[in-house]
Residue frames as a rotation matrix with the C-alpha (Angstrom) as fourth column:
MET 1
-0.239 0.254 0.937 37.59
-0.869 0.375 -0.323 151.96
-0.433 -0.892 0.131 104.59
SER 2
-0.753 -0.091 -0.652 37.52
-0.426 0.822 0.377 148.23
0.502 0.562 -0.658 103.93
THR 3
0.397 0.889 0.230 34.74
-0.868 0.282 0.409 145.80
0.299 -0.362 0.883 104.70
ILE 4
-0.765 -0.642 -0.046 35.64
-0.557 0.696 -0.454 142.91
0.323 -0.322 -0.890 107.01
LEU 5
0.468 0.831 -0.300 33.59
-0.511 0.532 0.676 139.82
0.721 -0.163 0.673 107.76
ALA 6
-0.619 -0.667 0.416 34.27
-0.710 0.248 -0.659 138.19
0.336 -0.703 -0.627 111.13
PHE 7
0.611 0.792 -0.007 33.11
-0.696 0.540 0.473 134.84
0.378 -0.285 0.881 112.47
ALA 8
-0.288 -0.614 0.735 34.19
-0.815 0.560 0.148 131.79
-0.502 -0.557 -0.661 114.43
GLY 9
-0.445 0.060 -0.893 34.36
-0.654 0.660 0.370 128.38
0.612 0.749 -0.255 112.78
SER 10
-0.980 0.152 -0.131 31.95
0.200 0.661 -0.723 127.03
-0.023 -0.734 -0.678 115.36
ASN 11
-0.308 0.936 0.169 28.23
-0.112 -0.212 0.971 126.54
0.945 0.280 0.170 115.70
ALA 12
-0.385 0.106 -0.917 28.35
0.860 0.402 -0.315 126.25
0.335 -0.910 -0.246 119.51
SER 13
0.576 0.732 0.364 26.05
0.526 -0.672 0.521 128.68
0.626 -0.108 -0.772 121.31
ALA 14
0.952 -0.298 -0.077 28.74
-0.100 -0.538 0.837 129.53
-0.290 -0.789 -0.542 123.90
SER 15
0.684 -0.698 0.212 31.77
0.636 0.429 -0.642 129.29
0.357 0.574 0.737 121.60
ILE 16
0.438 -0.639 -0.633 35.02
0.429 -0.470 0.772 130.59
-0.790 -0.609 0.068 123.08
ASN 17
-0.565 -0.629 0.534 36.21
0.763 -0.152 0.628 131.21
-0.314 0.762 0.566 119.53
TYR 18
0.207 0.700 0.683 33.18
0.760 -0.555 0.338 133.42
0.616 0.449 -0.647 118.94
GLN 19
0.847 0.046 -0.529 34.12
0.445 -0.606 0.659 135.35
-0.290 -0.794 -0.534 122.09
LEU 20
-0.120 -0.979 -0.166 37.66
0.544 -0.205 0.813 135.80
-0.830 0.007 0.558 120.73
VAL 21
-0.550 -0.071 0.832 36.54
0.819 -0.240 0.521 136.89
0.163 0.968 0.190 117.26
SER 22
0.597 0.788 0.150 34.00
0.697 -0.602 0.388 139.25
0.396 -0.127 -0.909 118.83
TYR 23
0.566 -0.499 -0.656 36.80
0.408 -0.523 0.749 140.81
-0.717 -0.691 -0.092 120.88
ALA 24
-0.499 -0.802 0.328 39.02
0.672 -0.119 0.731 141.11
-0.548 0.585 0.598 117.80
SER 25
-0.095 0.567 0.818 36.18
0.885 -0.327 0.330 142.78
0.455 0.756 -0.471 115.90
SER 26
0.832 0.455 -0.318 35.76
0.554 -0.693 0.461 145.34
-0.010 -0.560 -0.829 118.66
GLN 27
0.185 -0.868 -0.461 39.42
0.397 -0.363 0.843 146.29
-0.899 -0.339 0.278 118.26
ILE 28
-0.638 -0.324 0.699 38.99
0.763 -0.139 0.632 147.22
-0.108 0.936 0.336 114.59
THR 29
0.129 0.682 -0.720 37.69
0.475 -0.680 -0.559 150.76
-0.871 -0.270 -0.411 114.34
GLU 30
-0.510 -0.465 -0.724 39.29
-0.347 -0.659 0.668 151.83
-0.787 0.592 0.175 111.05
HIS 31
-0.915 0.188 -0.356 37.14
-0.265 0.385 0.884 149.51
0.303 0.904 -0.302 108.93
SER 32
0.038 0.987 0.153 33.56
-0.988 0.014 0.154 148.32
0.150 -0.157 0.976 108.73
VAL 33
-0.928 -0.373 -0.011 33.22
-0.359 0.901 -0.242 144.94
0.100 -0.220 -0.970 110.49
ASN 34
0.182 0.967 -0.179 30.28
-0.853 0.246 0.460 142.59
0.488 0.069 0.870 110.06
LEU 35
-0.785 -0.438 0.438 30.36
-0.615 0.633 -0.470 140.04
-0.071 -0.638 -0.766 112.92
LEU 36
0.119 0.815 -0.567 28.38
-0.727 0.461 0.509 136.86
0.676 0.352 0.647 112.28
ASN 37
-0.336 -0.119 0.934 27.46
-0.793 0.571 -0.212 134.13
-0.508 -0.812 -0.287 114.73
LEU 38
-0.611 0.014 -0.792 27.48
-0.643 0.574 0.507 130.85
0.462 0.819 -0.341 112.81
ALA 39
-0.901 0.398 0.172 25.30
0.143 0.648 -0.748 129.25
-0.410 -0.649 -0.641 115.49
HIS 40
-0.025 0.928 -0.372 22.50
-0.306 -0.361 -0.881 130.89
-0.952 0.092 0.293 113.48
TYR 41
0.074 -0.040 -0.996 23.59
-0.997 -0.013 -0.074 129.23
-0.010 0.999 -0.041 110.21
PRO 42
0.079 -0.030 0.996 22.68
-0.310 0.949 0.053 125.54
-0.947 -0.313 0.066 110.27
PHE 43
0.006 -0.131 -0.991 23.98
-0.996 0.088 -0.018 123.70
0.089 0.987 -0.130 107.22
PRO 44
0.914 0.323 0.245 23.34
-0.345 0.937 0.051 120.03
-0.213 -0.131 0.968 106.52
MET 45
0.071 -0.900 0.430 26.29
-0.088 0.423 0.902 117.65
-0.994 -0.102 -0.049 106.27
TYR 46
0.030 -0.117 -0.993 27.69
-0.932 -0.362 0.014 117.96
-0.361 0.925 -0.120 102.76
SER 47
-0.224 -0.190 0.956 27.23
0.249 0.937 0.244 115.14
-0.942 0.292 -0.163 100.28
ILE 48
-0.952 -0.158 -0.263 27.27
-0.211 -0.282 0.936 115.16
-0.223 0.946 0.235 96.50
ASP 49
-0.615 0.786 0.060 23.87
0.738 0.548 0.395 113.44
0.278 0.287 -0.917 96.55
LEU 50
0.101 0.640 -0.762 22.37
0.799 -0.508 -0.321 116.25
-0.593 -0.576 -0.563 98.63
GLU 51
-0.506 -0.351 -0.788 23.97
-0.127 -0.873 0.470 118.89
-0.853 0.338 0.397 96.42
GLN 52
-0.996 0.088 -0.029 22.56
-0.012 0.184 0.983 117.25
0.092 0.979 -0.182 93.29
SER 53
-0.410 0.904 -0.119 19.08
0.859 0.427 0.281 116.68
0.305 0.013 -0.952 94.71
GLU 54
0.472 0.654 -0.592 18.59
0.844 -0.528 0.091 119.98
-0.253 -0.543 -0.801 96.58
GLY 55
0.337 -0.416 0.845 21.25
0.490 -0.689 -0.535 122.35
0.804 0.594 -0.029 95.28
PHE 56
-0.731 -0.665 -0.155 22.52
0.534 -0.415 -0.736 125.23
0.425 -0.621 0.659 97.40
SER 57
0.146 0.805 -0.576 20.33
0.983 -0.182 -0.005 126.80
-0.109 -0.565 -0.818 100.08
ASN 58
0.625 0.156 0.764 19.61
0.341 -0.936 -0.088 130.52
0.702 0.316 -0.639 100.04
SER 59
0.959 -0.279 0.051 21.38
-0.167 -0.412 0.896 130.93
-0.230 -0.867 -0.442 103.39
LEU 60
0.286 -0.896 0.341 24.52
0.653 0.442 0.615 129.30
-0.702 0.047 0.711 101.94
ARG 61
0.132 -0.194 0.972 24.44
0.912 -0.359 -0.196 131.50
0.387 0.913 0.129 98.84
GLU 62
0.848 0.232 0.476 23.92
0.060 -0.936 0.348 134.60
0.526 -0.267 -0.808 101.02
PHE 63
0.795 -0.606 -0.027 26.78
0.058 0.031 0.998 133.61
-0.604 -0.795 0.060 103.31
CYS 64
0.089 -0.766 0.637 29.07
0.916 0.314 0.250 132.98
-0.391 0.561 0.729 100.34
ALA 65
0.371 0.126 0.920 28.11
0.648 -0.744 -0.160 136.37
0.664 0.656 -0.358 98.86
SER 66
0.996 -0.021 0.087 28.91
-0.079 -0.666 0.742 138.07
0.043 -0.745 -0.665 102.20
ILE 67
0.417 -0.901 0.120 32.36
0.435 0.314 0.844 136.52
-0.798 -0.299 0.523 102.17
GLN 68
-0.018 -0.442 0.897 32.98
0.999 0.036 0.037 137.52
-0.048 0.896 0.441 98.57
LYS 69
0.694 0.322 0.644 31.98
0.390 -0.920 0.040 141.15
0.606 0.223 -0.764 99.23
ALA 70
0.930 -0.341 -0.133 34.47
-0.001 -0.366 0.931 141.47
-0.366 -0.866 -0.341 102.09
GLU 71
0.557 -0.822 -0.115 38.06
-0.498 -0.220 -0.839 142.52
0.664 0.525 -0.532 101.52
GLY 72
-0.598 -0.770 0.224 39.12
-0.620 0.266 -0.738 140.97
0.509 -0.580 -0.636 104.81
LEU 73
0.489 0.683 -0.542 38.13
-0.135 0.674 0.727 138.04
0.862 -0.282 0.422 106.95
VAL 74
-0.453 -0.511 0.730 38.71
-0.848 -0.004 -0.529 137.66
0.273 -0.860 -0.432 110.69
LEU 75
0.450 0.546 -0.707 38.29
-0.415 0.829 0.375 133.99
0.791 0.125 0.599 111.50
SER 76
-0.310 -0.490 0.815 38.72
-0.948 0.220 -0.228 132.12
-0.067 -0.844 -0.533 114.77
VAL 77
-0.070 0.176 -0.982 38.93
-0.516 0.836 0.187 128.36
0.853 0.520 0.032 114.31
SER 78
0.462 0.252 0.850 37.61
-0.863 0.347 0.366 125.93
-0.203 -0.903 0.378 116.88
GLU 79
-0.448 -0.712 -0.541 39.47
-0.741 0.634 -0.221 122.69
0.500 0.302 -0.812 117.46
HIS 80
0.644 0.569 0.511 38.07
-0.734 0.649 0.203 119.23
-0.216 -0.505 0.835 118.15
ASN 81
0.738 -0.398 0.544 40.57
0.253 0.912 0.324 116.40
-0.625 -0.101 0.774 118.63
SER 82
-0.208 -0.943 -0.260 43.38
0.198 -0.301 0.933 118.50
-0.958 0.142 0.250 117.10
MET 83
-0.696 0.053 0.716 41.41
0.718 0.009 0.696 119.25
0.030 0.999 -0.045 113.94
PRO 84
-0.860 0.500 0.103 39.04
-0.482 -0.861 0.159 122.01
0.168 0.087 0.982 112.82
SER 85
-0.415 0.781 0.466 35.48
-0.360 0.329 -0.873 121.32
-0.835 -0.531 0.145 113.93
ALA 86
-0.612 0.292 0.735 33.36
0.675 0.676 0.294 119.13
-0.411 0.676 -0.611 111.67
TYR 87
0.495 0.832 -0.250 30.94
0.601 -0.535 -0.594 122.06
-0.628 0.144 -0.765 111.35
PHE 88
0.315 -0.434 -0.844 33.65
-0.446 -0.852 0.272 124.35
-0.838 0.291 -0.462 109.95
LYS 89
-0.779 -0.584 0.231 35.04
-0.115 0.493 0.862 121.71
-0.617 0.645 -0.451 107.58
ASN 90
-0.224 0.803 0.552 31.48
0.858 0.431 -0.280 121.09
-0.463 0.410 -0.786 106.38
LEU 91
0.619 0.431 -0.656 31.00
0.178 -0.891 -0.418 124.82
-0.765 0.142 -0.629 105.80
LEU 92
-0.240 -0.794 -0.559 34.19
-0.573 -0.350 0.741 124.97
-0.784 0.498 -0.371 103.73
ASP 93
-0.753 0.007 0.658 32.99
0.396 0.803 0.445 121.98
-0.526 0.596 -0.607 101.70
TRP 94
0.281 0.940 0.192 29.69
0.816 -0.129 -0.564 123.69
-0.505 0.315 -0.803 100.88
LEU 95
0.555 -0.077 -0.828 31.27
-0.170 -0.985 -0.023 127.07
-0.814 0.153 -0.560 100.12
SER 96
-0.509 -0.842 -0.180 33.87
-0.405 0.049 0.913 125.56
-0.760 0.538 -0.366 97.81
ARG 97
-0.519 0.419 0.745 31.08
0.737 0.661 0.142 123.87
-0.433 0.622 -0.652 95.85
VAL 98
0.636 0.704 -0.316 29.25
0.469 -0.678 -0.566 127.18
-0.613 0.212 -0.761 95.36
ASP 99
0.889 -0.459 0.009 32.50
-0.287 -0.571 -0.769 128.77
0.358 0.681 -0.639 94.12
ARG 100
0.594 -0.715 -0.369 35.90
0.733 0.670 -0.118 127.08
0.331 -0.200 0.922 94.33
GLN 101
-0.521 -0.813 0.262 37.56
0.657 -0.577 -0.485 130.51
0.545 -0.080 0.835 94.65
PHE 102
0.507 0.862 -0.005 35.08
0.646 -0.376 0.664 131.89
0.571 -0.340 -0.747 97.20
LEU 103
0.649 -0.341 -0.680 37.98
0.509 -0.469 0.722 133.57
-0.565 -0.815 -0.131 99.06
ALA 104
0.173 -0.614 0.770 39.67
0.937 -0.138 -0.321 135.08
0.303 0.777 0.551 95.99
ASN 105
-0.292 -0.468 0.834 41.67
0.286 -0.875 -0.391 138.19
0.913 0.125 0.389 96.92
THR 106
0.777 0.580 0.245 40.50
-0.104 -0.266 0.958 137.99
0.621 -0.770 -0.146 100.55
LYS 107
-0.383 -0.897 0.222 43.01
-0.340 -0.086 -0.936 138.83
0.859 -0.434 -0.272 103.26
VAL 108
0.576 0.622 -0.531 42.62
0.133 0.569 0.811 136.68
0.807 -0.538 0.245 106.36
PHE 109
-0.363 -0.535 0.763 43.45
-0.827 -0.192 -0.529 137.17
0.429 -0.823 -0.372 110.02
LEU 110
0.240 0.379 -0.893 43.35
-0.078 0.925 0.372 133.60
0.968 -0.020 0.252 111.33
MET 111
-0.369 -0.286 0.885 42.95
-0.882 -0.194 -0.430 132.96
0.294 -0.938 -0.181 115.04
GLY 112
0.182 0.492 -0.851 42.15
0.023 0.863 0.504 130.11
0.983 -0.112 0.146 117.34
THR 113
-0.384 -0.273 0.882 41.73
-0.877 -0.191 -0.441 129.41
0.289 -0.943 -0.166 121.01
SER 114
0.132 0.413 -0.901 41.06
0.043 0.906 0.422 126.40
0.990 -0.094 0.101 123.19
PRO 115
0.922 0.209 0.327 40.83
-0.313 -0.097 0.945 125.54
0.229 -0.973 -0.024 126.88
GLY 116
0.760 -0.650 -0.009 44.19
0.602 0.698 0.388 123.77
-0.246 -0.300 0.922 126.58
GLN 117
0.297 -0.779 -0.553 47.76
0.132 -0.540 0.832 124.97
-0.946 -0.320 -0.057 126.29
ARG 118
-0.532 -0.550 0.644 48.08
0.681 0.174 0.711 124.59
-0.503 0.817 0.282 122.51
GLY 119
-0.312 0.412 -0.856 45.43
-0.160 -0.911 -0.380 127.18
-0.937 0.019 0.350 121.68
ALA 120
0.682 0.692 0.237 43.98
0.049 0.281 -0.959 125.38
-0.730 0.665 0.157 118.64
MET 121
-0.036 -0.805 -0.592 47.36
-0.686 -0.411 0.600 125.52
-0.726 0.428 -0.538 116.88
THR 122
-0.741 -0.250 0.623 46.91
0.172 0.827 0.536 122.20
-0.650 0.504 -0.570 115.07
ALA 123
0.221 0.898 0.381 43.51
0.805 0.053 -0.590 123.19
-0.550 0.438 -0.711 113.69
MET 124
0.620 -0.048 -0.783 44.88
-0.225 -0.967 -0.119 126.60
-0.752 0.250 -0.610 112.72
LYS 125
-0.491 -0.866 -0.092 47.72
-0.416 0.140 0.899 124.97
-0.765 0.479 -0.429 110.78
ALA 126
-0.508 0.372 0.777 45.27
0.675 0.732 0.090 122.79
-0.535 0.570 -0.623 108.85
VAL 127
0.593 0.803 -0.057 43.08
0.629 -0.507 -0.589 125.80
-0.502 0.313 -0.806 108.01
ALA 128
0.337 -0.556 -0.760 46.06
-0.415 -0.812 0.411 128.04
-0.845 0.177 -0.504 107.14
ASP 129
-0.734 -0.620 0.277 47.20
-0.082 0.486 0.870 125.39
-0.675 0.615 -0.408 104.66
LEU 130
-0.352 0.699 0.622 43.70
0.836 0.535 -0.127 125.00
-0.422 0.475 -0.772 103.20
LEU 131
0.383 0.658 -0.648 42.44
0.347 -0.753 -0.559 128.59
-0.856 -0.011 -0.517 102.78
PRO 132
-0.334 -0.539 -0.773 44.87
-0.513 -0.584 0.629 129.59
-0.791 0.606 -0.082 99.99
ARG 133
-0.851 0.087 0.518 43.39
0.409 0.727 0.551 126.79
-0.329 0.681 -0.655 97.85
PHE 134
0.149 0.978 0.149 40.21
0.963 -0.110 -0.245 128.87
-0.223 0.180 -0.958 97.84
GLY 135
0.260 -0.128 0.957 42.04
0.632 -0.727 -0.269 132.11
0.730 0.675 -0.108 96.97
ALA 136
0.981 0.171 -0.088 42.70
0.172 -0.584 0.793 133.52
0.084 -0.793 -0.603 100.45
GLU 137
-0.011 -0.978 0.210 45.87
0.092 -0.210 -0.973 135.26
0.996 0.009 0.093 101.56
VAL 138
0.715 0.187 -0.674 46.52
0.653 0.167 0.739 134.49
0.251 -0.968 -0.003 105.23
ILE 139
0.401 -0.503 0.766 48.11
-0.104 -0.855 -0.508 137.72
0.910 0.124 -0.395 106.48
ALA 140
-0.456 -0.492 0.742 48.36
-0.752 -0.232 -0.617 137.09
0.476 -0.839 -0.264 110.21
GLU 141
0.155 0.453 -0.878 47.81
0.193 0.858 0.477 134.31
0.969 -0.243 0.046 112.74
PHE 142
-0.441 -0.238 0.865 47.19
-0.764 -0.405 -0.501 134.36
0.470 -0.883 -0.003 116.48
SER 143
-0.029 0.364 -0.931 46.72
0.282 0.897 0.342 131.52
0.959 -0.252 -0.128 118.95
LEU 144
-0.139 0.057 0.989 45.38
-0.851 -0.518 -0.089 132.06
0.507 -0.854 0.121 122.47
PRO 145
-0.502 -0.086 -0.861 46.05
0.172 0.965 -0.197 129.09
0.848 -0.247 -0.470 124.76
SER 146
-0.659 0.190 -0.728 44.22
0.750 0.250 -0.613 128.35
0.066 -0.949 -0.307 128.01
PHE 147
-0.355 0.570 0.741 41.23
0.298 -0.682 0.668 130.52
0.886 0.458 0.072 127.16
GLY 148
0.591 0.711 -0.382 39.72
0.552 -0.011 0.834 130.39
0.589 -0.704 -0.398 130.66
GLN 149
0.311 -0.569 -0.762 42.88
0.832 -0.224 0.507 131.82
-0.459 -0.791 0.404 132.24
ASN 150
-0.655 -0.756 0.021 43.88
0.634 -0.534 0.560 134.21
-0.412 0.379 0.829 129.45
PHE 151
-0.731 0.455 0.509 40.60
0.207 -0.563 0.800 135.86
0.651 0.690 0.317 128.46
ASP 152
-0.627 0.604 -0.492 37.94
0.501 -0.171 -0.848 137.88
-0.596 -0.779 -0.195 130.23
GLN 153
0.062 0.768 0.638 34.70
0.998 -0.059 -0.026 139.02
0.018 0.638 -0.770 128.61
GLU 154
0.889 0.324 -0.324 35.15
0.374 -0.921 0.106 142.58
-0.264 -0.215 -0.940 129.92
GLN 155
0.452 -0.806 -0.381 38.94
-0.339 -0.551 0.763 142.99
-0.825 -0.216 -0.523 129.69
GLY 156
0.758 -0.180 -0.627 39.77
-0.599 0.187 -0.779 140.83
0.257 0.966 0.034 126.68
ILE 157
0.473 -0.680 -0.560 43.18
0.319 0.725 -0.610 139.17
0.821 0.110 0.560 126.59
LEU 158
0.998 0.012 0.059 44.65
-0.053 -0.296 0.954 139.12
0.029 -0.955 -0.295 130.10
ASP 159
0.427 -0.902 0.066 48.20
0.726 0.385 0.569 137.87
-0.539 -0.195 0.819 129.52
ALA 160
0.513 -0.224 -0.829 50.32
-0.239 -0.964 0.113 140.94
-0.824 0.140 -0.548 128.68
GLU 161
-0.591 -0.806 -0.002 52.67
-0.269 0.195 0.943 139.10
-0.760 0.558 -0.333 126.31
LYS 162
-0.520 0.482 0.705 49.80
0.780 0.605 0.161 137.49
-0.349 0.633 -0.690 124.39
LYS 163
0.562 0.744 -0.363 47.95
0.541 -0.662 -0.519 140.82
-0.626 0.095 -0.774 124.28
ASN 164
0.090 -0.630 -0.772 50.99
-0.467 -0.711 0.526 142.52
-0.880 0.313 -0.358 122.76
GLU 165
-0.831 -0.368 0.417 51.33
0.121 0.613 0.781 139.70
-0.543 0.699 -0.465 120.23
PHE 166
-0.036 0.919 0.392 47.63
0.895 0.204 -0.397 139.99
-0.445 0.337 -0.830 119.36
GLU 167
0.607 0.281 -0.743 47.87
0.097 -0.955 -0.282 143.76
-0.789 0.099 -0.607 118.86
ALA 168
-0.353 -0.838 -0.416 50.92
-0.451 -0.238 0.860 143.37
-0.820 0.491 -0.294 116.61
VAL 169
-0.847 0.034 0.530 49.35
0.409 0.678 0.611 140.76
-0.339 0.734 -0.588 114.32
LEU 170
0.247 0.969 -0.002 46.01
0.816 -0.208 -0.540 142.60
-0.523 0.132 -0.842 114.25
ASN 171
0.358 -0.191 -0.914 47.84
-0.243 -0.964 0.106 145.77
-0.901 0.184 -0.392 113.18
ARG 172
-0.765 -0.642 0.040 49.61
-0.178 0.271 0.946 143.82
-0.618 0.717 -0.322 110.43
PHE 173
-0.436 0.703 0.562 46.23
0.851 0.526 0.003 142.62
-0.294 0.480 -0.827 109.18
LYS 174
0.531 0.691 -0.490 44.68
0.517 -0.723 -0.459 146.11
-0.672 -0.010 -0.741 109.32
GLN 175
-0.042 -0.641 -0.766 47.66
-0.413 -0.687 0.598 147.63
-0.910 0.341 -0.236 107.49
SER 176
-0.826 -0.255 0.503 47.35
0.279 0.591 0.757 145.03
-0.490 0.765 -0.417 104.73
LEU 177
0.071 0.939 0.336 43.80
0.948 0.041 -0.315 146.24
-0.309 0.340 -0.888 104.08
SER 178
0.608 0.117 -0.785 44.92
0.112 -0.992 -0.062 149.84
-0.786 -0.050 -0.616 103.90
ALA 179
-0.428 -0.901 -0.075 47.63
-0.013 -0.077 0.997 149.07
-0.904 0.427 0.021 101.35
């Protein structure tokens, strides 16, 4: 049994990406999943001056250690103006300063959703290109467009085609952890 860390790249209290990553976590029964809500992890805006004057906070070190202990990562990226949220980019900046290879040997299931028809695809592309620089292996990707029409808190993914796609890529991710 592998350990998986799951979170959304958002600090919004009602994040649709958190709802999606929570749903994905509930579909993984073969492994131990630790679901985190990053709304409870406030990090200051990164600057070299702040790093040099204050160093790394305990919450940042603990979060980095949680990532490094996990064999897999389920991540749903939020998108603002076709880019990953400033909060998530800031988090990556801090984590990469604690340890440049903070995702070494970590298998990633990368997801994203948005209210619009592109389903955070542009932000996902940026993150998919960036994560391997920190040692990650992006195993599977899934984009859910039009969140309000395609997702229900009780039923999960409503669109049959998207649900089948989700199940296929989730299975690919789970199988990679079993290998």
